[in-house]
mmCIF file of the C-alpha atoms, coordinates in Angstrom:
data_MODEL
# 
_entry.id   MODEL 
# 
loop_
_atom_site.group_PDB 
_atom_site.id 
_atom_site.type_symbol 
_atom_site.label_atom_id 
_atom_site.label_alt_id 
_atom_site.label_comp_id 
_atom_site.label_asym_id 
_atom_site.label_entity_id 
_atom_site.label_seq_id 
_atom_site.pdbx_PDB_ins_code 
_atom_site.Cartn_x 
_atom_site.Cartn_y 
_atom_site.Cartn_z 
_atom_site.occupancy 
_atom_site.B_iso_or_equiv 
_atom_site.pdbx_formal_charge 
_atom_site.auth_seq_id 
_atom_site.auth_comp_id 
_atom_site.auth_asym_id 
_atom_site.auth_atom_id 
_atom_site.pdbx_PDB_model_num 
ATOM 1   C CA . MET A 1 1   ? -0.338  -8.956  12.502 1.00 0.00 ? 1   MET A CA 1 
ATOM 2   C CA . VAL A 1 2   ? -4.095  -9.407  12.358 1.00 0.00 ? 2   VAL A CA 1 
ATOM 3   C CA . ARG A 1 3   ? -6.655  -6.969  13.680 1.00 0.00 ? 3   ARG A CA 1 
ATOM 4   C CA . LYS A 1 4   ? -10.340 -7.826  13.759 1.00 0.00 ? 4   LYS A CA 1 
ATOM 5   C CA . VAL A 1 5   ? -13.309 -5.509  13.926 1.00 0.00 ? 5   VAL A CA 1 
ATOM 6   C CA . ASN A 1 6   ? -16.932 -6.601  14.089 1.00 0.00 ? 6   ASN A CA 1 
ATOM 7   C CA . LEU A 1 7   ? -19.307 -5.024  11.609 1.00 0.00 ? 7   LEU A CA 1 
ATOM 8   C CA . VAL A 1 8   ? -22.953 -5.177  12.676 1.00 0.00 ? 8   VAL A CA 1 
ATOM 9   C CA . ILE A 1 9   ? -25.807 -4.416  10.313 1.00 0.00 ? 9   ILE A CA 1 
ATOM 10  C CA . HIS A 1 10  ? -29.206 -3.686  11.850 1.00 0.00 ? 10  HIS A CA 1 
ATOM 11  C CA . THR A 1 11  ? -30.933 -1.602  9.184  1.00 0.00 ? 11  THR A CA 1 
ATOM 12  C CA . ALA A 1 12  ? -27.789 0.284   9.952  1.00 0.00 ? 12  ALA A CA 1 
ATOM 13  C CA . LEU A 1 13  ? -24.191 -0.856  9.739  1.00 0.00 ? 13  LEU A CA 1 
ATOM 14  C CA . PHE A 1 14  ? -21.798 -0.217  12.619 1.00 0.00 ? 14  PHE A CA 1 
ATOM 15  C CA . LEU A 1 15  ? -18.148 -1.027  13.263 1.00 0.00 ? 15  LEU A CA 1 
ATOM 16  C CA . LEU A 1 16  ? -17.123 -2.083  16.769 1.00 0.00 ? 16  LEU A CA 1 
ATOM 17  C CA . LEU A 1 17  ? -13.408 -1.866  17.380 1.00 0.00 ? 17  LEU A CA 1 
ATOM 18  C CA . LEU A 1 18  ? -11.104 -4.347  19.110 1.00 0.00 ? 18  LEU A CA 1 
ATOM 19  C CA . SER A 1 19  ? -7.489  -3.368  19.653 1.00 0.00 ? 19  SER A CA 1 
ATOM 20  C CA . SER A 1 20  ? -4.237  -5.199  19.034 1.00 0.00 ? 20  SER A CA 1 
ATOM 21  C CA . THR A 1 21  ? -0.582  -4.312  18.860 1.00 0.00 ? 21  THR A CA 1 
ATOM 22  C CA . SER A 1 22  ? 2.525   -5.372  16.984 1.00 0.00 ? 22  SER A CA 1 
ATOM 23  C CA . MET A 1 23  ? 6.150   -5.288  18.098 1.00 0.00 ? 23  MET A CA 1 
ATOM 24  C CA . ALA A 1 24  ? 7.192   -2.788  15.406 1.00 0.00 ? 24  ALA A CA 1 
ATOM 25  C CA . PHE A 1 25  ? 3.892   -1.209  14.417 1.00 0.00 ? 25  PHE A CA 1 
ATOM 26  C CA . GLN A 1 26  ? 0.637   -0.332  16.080 1.00 0.00 ? 26  GLN A CA 1 
ATOM 27  C CA . CYS A 1 27  ? -2.315  0.124   13.745 1.00 0.00 ? 27  CYS A CA 1 
ATOM 28  C CA . ASP A 1 28  ? -5.773  1.459   14.543 1.00 0.00 ? 28  ASP A CA 1 
ATOM 29  C CA . VAL A 1 29  ? -8.948  1.190   12.520 1.00 0.00 ? 29  VAL A CA 1 
ATOM 30  C CA . THR A 1 30  ? -11.980 3.472   12.652 1.00 0.00 ? 30  THR A CA 1 
ATOM 31  C CA . ALA A 1 31  ? -15.156 3.486   10.621 1.00 0.00 ? 31  ALA A CA 1 
ATOM 32  C CA . SER A 1 32  ? -18.298 5.504   10.175 1.00 0.00 ? 32  SER A CA 1 
ATOM 33  C CA . SER A 1 33  ? -21.680 3.874   10.535 1.00 0.00 ? 33  SER A CA 1 
ATOM 34  C CA . ILE A 1 34  ? -23.680 2.863   7.480  1.00 0.00 ? 34  ILE A CA 1 
ATOM 35  C CA . SER A 1 35  ? -27.431 3.308   7.762  1.00 0.00 ? 35  SER A CA 1 
ATOM 36  C CA . PHE A 1 36  ? -29.781 1.755   5.215  1.00 0.00 ? 36  PHE A CA 1 
ATOM 37  C CA . GLY A 1 37  ? -32.838 3.320   6.834  1.00 0.00 ? 37  GLY A CA 1 
ATOM 38  C CA . SER A 1 38  ? -36.214 1.869   5.821  1.00 0.00 ? 38  SER A CA 1 
ATOM 39  C CA . TYR A 1 39  ? -36.487 -0.618  2.960  1.00 0.00 ? 39  TYR A CA 1 
ATOM 40  C CA . ASP A 1 40  ? -39.472 -0.429  0.567  1.00 0.00 ? 40  ASP A CA 1 
ATOM 41  C CA . ILE A 1 41  ? -40.244 -3.898  -0.838 1.00 0.00 ? 41  ILE A CA 1 
ATOM 42  C CA . PHE A 1 42  ? -42.222 -2.321  -3.715 1.00 0.00 ? 42  PHE A CA 1 
ATOM 43  C CA . SER A 1 43  ? -39.475 0.041   -4.885 1.00 0.00 ? 43  SER A CA 1 
ATOM 44  C CA . SER A 1 44  ? -37.766 -0.833  -8.169 1.00 0.00 ? 44  SER A CA 1 
ATOM 45  C CA . THR A 1 45  ? -34.644 1.038   -7.024 1.00 0.00 ? 45  THR A CA 1 
ATOM 46  C CA . PRO A 1 46  ? -31.915 -0.646  -4.941 1.00 0.00 ? 46  PRO A CA 1 
ATOM 47  C CA . LYS A 1 47  ? -31.241 0.817   -1.490 1.00 0.00 ? 47  LYS A CA 1 
ATOM 48  C CA . ASP A 1 48  ? -27.681 2.205   -1.521 1.00 0.00 ? 48  ASP A CA 1 
ATOM 49  C CA . THR A 1 49  ? -25.593 3.846   1.162  1.00 0.00 ? 49  THR A CA 1 
ATOM 50  C CA . VAL A 1 50  ? -21.936 4.332   2.083  1.00 0.00 ? 50  VAL A CA 1 
ATOM 51  C CA . GLY A 1 51  ? -19.601 4.275   5.033  1.00 0.00 ? 51  GLY A CA 1 
ATOM 52  C CA . THR A 1 52  ? -15.879 4.722   5.496  1.00 0.00 ? 52  THR A CA 1 
ATOM 53  C CA . VAL A 1 53  ? -13.026 2.751   6.982  1.00 0.00 ? 53  VAL A CA 1 
ATOM 54  C CA . ARG A 1 54  ? -9.681  4.281   7.984  1.00 0.00 ? 54  ARG A CA 1 
ATOM 55  C CA . VAL A 1 55  ? -6.485  2.506   9.034  1.00 0.00 ? 55  VAL A CA 1 
ATOM 56  C CA . SER A 1 56  ? -3.603  4.455   10.552 1.00 0.00 ? 56  SER A CA 1 
ATOM 57  C CA . CYS A 1 57  ? -0.345  3.027   11.855 1.00 0.00 ? 57  CYS A CA 1 
ATOM 58  C CA . ASN A 1 58  ? 2.319   4.294   14.220 1.00 0.00 ? 58  ASN A CA 1 
ATOM 59  C CA . ILE A 1 59  ? 5.366   3.619   12.070 1.00 0.00 ? 59  ILE A CA 1 
ATOM 60  C CA . PRO A 1 60  ? 8.681   3.381   14.013 1.00 0.00 ? 60  PRO A CA 1 
ATOM 61  C CA . ALA A 1 61  ? 10.619  6.627   14.406 1.00 0.00 ? 61  ALA A CA 1 
ATOM 62  C CA . GLN A 1 62  ? 13.735  5.265   12.702 1.00 0.00 ? 62  GLN A CA 1 
ATOM 63  C CA . ASN A 1 63  ? 11.890  5.253   9.351  1.00 0.00 ? 63  ASN A CA 1 
ATOM 64  C CA . PRO A 1 64  ? 8.562   7.148   9.608  1.00 0.00 ? 64  PRO A CA 1 
ATOM 65  C CA . GLN A 1 65  ? 8.167   7.482   5.831  1.00 0.00 ? 65  GLN A CA 1 
ATOM 66  C CA . ALA A 1 66  ? 8.600   3.752   5.176  1.00 0.00 ? 66  ALA A CA 1 
ATOM 67  C CA . PRO A 1 67  ? 5.479   2.467   3.449  1.00 0.00 ? 67  PRO A CA 1 
ATOM 68  C CA . LEU A 1 68  ? 3.566   -0.301  5.174  1.00 0.00 ? 68  LEU A CA 1 
ATOM 69  C CA . MET A 1 69  ? 1.294   -2.579  3.161  1.00 0.00 ? 69  MET A CA 1 
ATOM 70  C CA . VAL A 1 70  ? -2.110  -3.173  4.773  1.00 0.00 ? 70  VAL A CA 1 
ATOM 71  C CA . THR A 1 71  ? -4.880  -5.471  3.579  1.00 0.00 ? 71  THR A CA 1 
ATOM 72  C CA . VAL A 1 72  ? -8.475  -4.882  4.676  1.00 0.00 ? 72  VAL A CA 1 
ATOM 73  C CA . SER A 1 73  ? -10.837 -7.824  4.226  1.00 0.00 ? 73  SER A CA 1 
ATOM 74  C CA . LEU A 1 74  ? -14.533 -8.304  5.011  1.00 0.00 ? 74  LEU A CA 1 
ATOM 75  C CA . SER A 1 75  ? -15.983 -11.683 6.011  1.00 0.00 ? 75  SER A CA 1 
ATOM 76  C CA . GLN A 1 76  ? -19.060 -13.372 4.564  1.00 0.00 ? 76  GLN A CA 1 
ATOM 77  C CA . GLY A 1 77  ? -21.246 -12.589 7.562  1.00 0.00 ? 77  GLY A CA 1 
ATOM 78  C CA . MET A 1 78  ? -23.894 -14.923 8.934  1.00 0.00 ? 78  MET A CA 1 
ATOM 79  C CA . SER A 1 79  ? -25.009 -16.077 5.471  1.00 0.00 ? 79  SER A CA 1 
ATOM 80  C CA . GLY A 1 80  ? -21.664 -17.826 4.939  1.00 0.00 ? 80  GLY A CA 1 
ATOM 81  C CA . ASN A 1 81  ? -21.511 -16.490 1.369  1.00 0.00 ? 81  ASN A CA 1 
ATOM 82  C CA . ILE A 1 82  ? -19.530 -13.375 0.427  1.00 0.00 ? 82  ILE A CA 1 
ATOM 83  C CA . GLY A 1 83  ? -21.133 -13.414 -3.025 1.00 0.00 ? 83  GLY A CA 1 
ATOM 84  C CA . GLN A 1 84  ? -24.563 -12.884 -1.448 1.00 0.00 ? 84  GLN A CA 1 
ATOM 85  C CA . ARG A 1 85  ? -24.506 -11.575 2.088  1.00 0.00 ? 85  ARG A CA 1 
ATOM 86  C CA . GLN A 1 86  ? -27.833 -11.562 3.923  1.00 0.00 ? 86  GLN A CA 1 
ATOM 87  C CA . LEU A 1 87  ? -29.368 -9.531  6.688  1.00 0.00 ? 87  LEU A CA 1 
ATOM 88  C CA . GLU A 1 88  ? -31.496 -11.717 8.969  1.00 0.00 ? 88  GLU A CA 1 
ATOM 89  C CA . SER A 1 89  ? -34.498 -10.902 11.152 1.00 0.00 ? 89  SER A CA 1 
ATOM 90  C CA . ALA A 1 90  ? -35.376 -12.510 14.488 1.00 0.00 ? 90  ALA A CA 1 
ATOM 91  C CA . GLY A 1 91  ? -38.350 -14.132 12.718 1.00 0.00 ? 91  GLY A CA 1 
ATOM 92  C CA . GLY A 1 92  ? -36.117 -15.827 10.140 1.00 0.00 ? 92  GLY A CA 1 
ATOM 93  C CA . GLY A 1 93  ? -36.572 -13.369 7.251  1.00 0.00 ? 93  GLY A CA 1 
ATOM 94  C CA . ARG A 1 94  ? -33.556 -12.848 4.989  1.00 0.00 ? 94  ARG A CA 1 
ATOM 95  C CA . LEU A 1 95  ? -32.745 -9.713  3.029  1.00 0.00 ? 95  LEU A CA 1 
ATOM 96  C CA . ASN A 1 96  ? -29.960 -9.910  0.419  1.00 0.00 ? 96  ASN A CA 1 
ATOM 97  C CA . TYR A 1 97  ? -27.342 -7.160  0.436  1.00 0.00 ? 97  TYR A CA 1 
ATOM 98  C CA . ASN A 1 98  ? -23.664 -6.723  -0.260 1.00 0.00 ? 98  ASN A CA 1 
ATOM 99  C CA . LEU A 1 99  ? -20.628 -4.540  0.396  1.00 0.00 ? 99  LEU A CA 1 
ATOM 100 C CA . TYR A 1 100 ? -18.522 -3.183  -2.459 1.00 0.00 ? 100 TYR A CA 1 
ATOM 101 C CA . SER A 1 101 ? -15.217 -1.408  -2.962 1.00 0.00 ? 101 SER A CA 1 
ATOM 102 C CA . ASN A 1 102 ? -16.449 0.736   -5.869 1.00 0.00 ? 102 ASN A CA 1 
ATOM 103 C CA . SER A 1 103 ? -19.334 3.118   -6.534 1.00 0.00 ? 103 SER A CA 1 
ATOM 104 C CA . SER A 1 104 ? -20.578 1.114   -9.530 1.00 0.00 ? 104 SER A CA 1 
ATOM 105 C CA . PHE A 1 105 ? -21.271 -1.835  -7.179 1.00 0.00 ? 105 PHE A CA 1 
ATOM 106 C CA . SER A 1 106 ? -19.322 -4.227  -9.409 1.00 0.00 ? 106 SER A CA 1 
ATOM 107 C CA . ASN A 1 107 ? -16.460 -5.217  -7.043 1.00 0.00 ? 107 ASN A CA 1 
ATOM 108 C CA . ILE A 1 108 ? -17.669 -7.124  -3.990 1.00 0.00 ? 108 ILE A CA 1 
ATOM 109 C CA . TRP A 1 109 ? -15.397 -6.409  -1.032 1.00 0.00 ? 109 TRP A CA 1 
ATOM 110 C CA . GLY A 1 110 ? -14.304 -9.828  0.182  1.00 0.00 ? 110 GLY A CA 1 
ATOM 111 C CA . ASP A 1 111 ? -11.719 -11.675 2.200  1.00 0.00 ? 111 ASP A CA 1 
ATOM 112 C CA . GLY A 1 112 ? -9.120  -12.199 -0.521 1.00 0.00 ? 112 GLY A CA 1 
ATOM 113 C CA . GLY A 1 113 ? -10.486 -15.588 -1.617 1.00 0.00 ? 113 GLY A CA 1 
ATOM 114 C CA . SER A 1 114 ? -13.083 -15.551 -4.400 1.00 0.00 ? 114 SER A CA 1 
ATOM 115 C CA . PHE A 1 115 ? -13.641 -11.829 -3.841 1.00 0.00 ? 115 PHE A CA 1 
ATOM 116 C CA . ALA A 1 116 ? -10.776 -9.364  -3.442 1.00 0.00 ? 116 ALA A CA 1 
ATOM 117 C CA . ALA A 1 117 ? -9.755  -7.703  -0.213 1.00 0.00 ? 117 ALA A CA 1 
ATOM 118 C CA . GLN A 1 118 ? -8.433  -4.141  -0.451 1.00 0.00 ? 118 GLN A CA 1 
ATOM 119 C CA . THR A 1 119 ? -4.676  -3.535  -0.231 1.00 0.00 ? 119 THR A CA 1 
ATOM 120 C CA . ALA A 1 120 ? -2.794  -0.253  0.044  1.00 0.00 ? 120 ALA A CA 1 
ATOM 121 C CA . PHE A 1 121 ? 0.533   1.164   1.170  1.00 0.00 ? 121 PHE A CA 1 
ATOM 122 C CA . ILE A 1 122 ? 0.361   3.647   4.023  1.00 0.00 ? 122 ILE A CA 1 
ATOM 123 C CA . THR A 1 123 ? 2.838   5.827   5.904  1.00 0.00 ? 123 THR A CA 1 
ATOM 124 C CA . LYS A 1 124 ? 2.536   7.596   9.235  1.00 0.00 ? 124 LYS A CA 1 
ATOM 125 C CA . GLU A 1 125 ? 1.276   10.728  7.457  1.00 0.00 ? 125 GLU A CA 1 
ATOM 126 C CA . THR A 1 126 ? -0.839  8.910   4.852  1.00 0.00 ? 126 THR A CA 1 
ATOM 127 C CA . PRO A 1 127 ? -3.411  6.564   6.408  1.00 0.00 ? 127 PRO A CA 1 
ATOM 128 C CA . TYR A 1 128 ? -5.598  4.179   4.431  1.00 0.00 ? 128 TYR A CA 1 
ATOM 129 C CA . LYS A 1 129 ? -9.050  5.636   3.787  1.00 0.00 ? 129 LYS A CA 1 
ATOM 130 C CA . ALA A 1 130 ? -11.737 3.819   1.839  1.00 0.00 ? 130 ALA A CA 1 
ATOM 131 C CA . THR A 1 131 ? -15.440 4.022   1.192  1.00 0.00 ? 131 THR A CA 1 
ATOM 132 C CA . ILE A 1 132 ? -17.600 0.945   1.773  1.00 0.00 ? 132 ILE A CA 1 
ATOM 133 C CA . TYR A 1 133 ? -20.419 1.003   -0.780 1.00 0.00 ? 133 TYR A CA 1 
ATOM 134 C CA . SER A 1 134 ? -23.479 -0.921  0.416  1.00 0.00 ? 134 SER A CA 1 
ATOM 135 C CA . ARG A 1 135 ? -26.475 -2.093  -1.588 1.00 0.00 ? 135 ARG A CA 1 
ATOM 136 C CA . ILE A 1 136 ? -29.733 -3.912  -0.890 1.00 0.00 ? 136 ILE A CA 1 
ATOM 137 C CA . PRO A 1 137 ? -31.205 -5.085  -4.233 1.00 0.00 ? 137 PRO A CA 1 
ATOM 138 C CA . ALA A 1 138 ? -34.730 -3.930  -5.110 1.00 0.00 ? 138 ALA A CA 1 
ATOM 139 C CA . LYS A 1 139 ? -38.035 -5.806  -4.861 1.00 0.00 ? 139 LYS A CA 1 
ATOM 140 C CA . GLN A 1 140 ? -37.227 -8.353  -2.175 1.00 0.00 ? 140 GLN A CA 1 
ATOM 141 C CA . ASN A 1 141 ? -40.441 -9.574  -0.582 1.00 0.00 ? 141 ASN A CA 1 
ATOM 142 C CA . VAL A 1 142 ? -39.457 -9.812  3.079  1.00 0.00 ? 142 VAL A CA 1 
ATOM 143 C CA . PRO A 1 143 ? -41.471 -9.595  6.297  1.00 0.00 ? 143 PRO A CA 1 
ATOM 144 C CA . VAL A 1 144 ? -41.490 -6.378  8.329  1.00 0.00 ? 144 VAL A CA 1 
ATOM 145 C CA . GLY A 1 145 ? -38.831 -6.347  11.030 1.00 0.00 ? 145 GLY A CA 1 
ATOM 146 C CA . SER A 1 146 ? -35.322 -5.414  12.012 1.00 0.00 ? 146 SER A CA 1 
ATOM 147 C CA . TYR A 1 147 ? -32.613 -7.168  10.024 1.00 0.00 ? 147 TYR A CA 1 
ATOM 148 C CA . SER A 1 148 ? -28.983 -7.585  11.033 1.00 0.00 ? 148 SER A CA 1 
ATOM 149 C CA . ASP A 1 149 ? -25.730 -9.282  10.122 1.00 0.00 ? 149 ASP A CA 1 
ATOM 150 C CA . VAL A 1 150 ? -22.257 -9.515  11.626 1.00 0.00 ? 150 VAL A CA 1 
ATOM 151 C CA . ILE A 1 151 ? -19.220 -8.943  9.416  1.00 0.00 ? 151 ILE A CA 1 
ATOM 152 C CA . THR A 1 152 ? -15.640 -9.370  10.620 1.00 0.00 ? 152 THR A CA 1 
ATOM 153 C CA . VAL A 1 153 ? -13.215 -6.800  9.245  1.00 0.00 ? 153 VAL A CA 1 
ATOM 154 C CA . THR A 1 154 ? -9.649  -8.140  9.272  1.00 0.00 ? 154 THR A CA 1 
ATOM 155 C CA . ILE A 1 155 ? -6.646  -5.844  8.946  1.00 0.00 ? 155 ILE A CA 1 
ATOM 156 C CA . LEU A 1 156 ? -3.348  -7.500  7.969  1.00 0.00 ? 156 LEU A CA 1 
ATOM 157 C CA . TRP A 1 157 ? -0.051  -5.652  8.069  1.00 0.00 ? 157 TRP A CA 1 
# 
């Protein structure tokens, strides 16, 4: 079963939920917003922030403790490149950023192709919870404006 969620970044990152169901399982995804706030083009420090994603499933009553494997993947966004996602302004400015699965910003959270998706086993009582680590690299000379991107979050179970 596939479940898709749109992730919108507009100097803040939001998850918009779409629902789907499965014959045996029903899974729901929720996420907190990620806000980058203002970006200082002169700062030598990257702009970091975090958000969370949570997947819970209604596992059938005949075996509620049975583990269910879920995979959470993030698309490349409008840049078309998971290795270097970009926020875009209405005026055509581009601001590099990325989404990571670890706090050291070394594992780009991808779609399972060149960059790994996240996989976990969950039960009815133990949902999947993960932090999305977000970083805008320092010293990008970009025009003033609002920047956004659209990321599709896909949940496979």
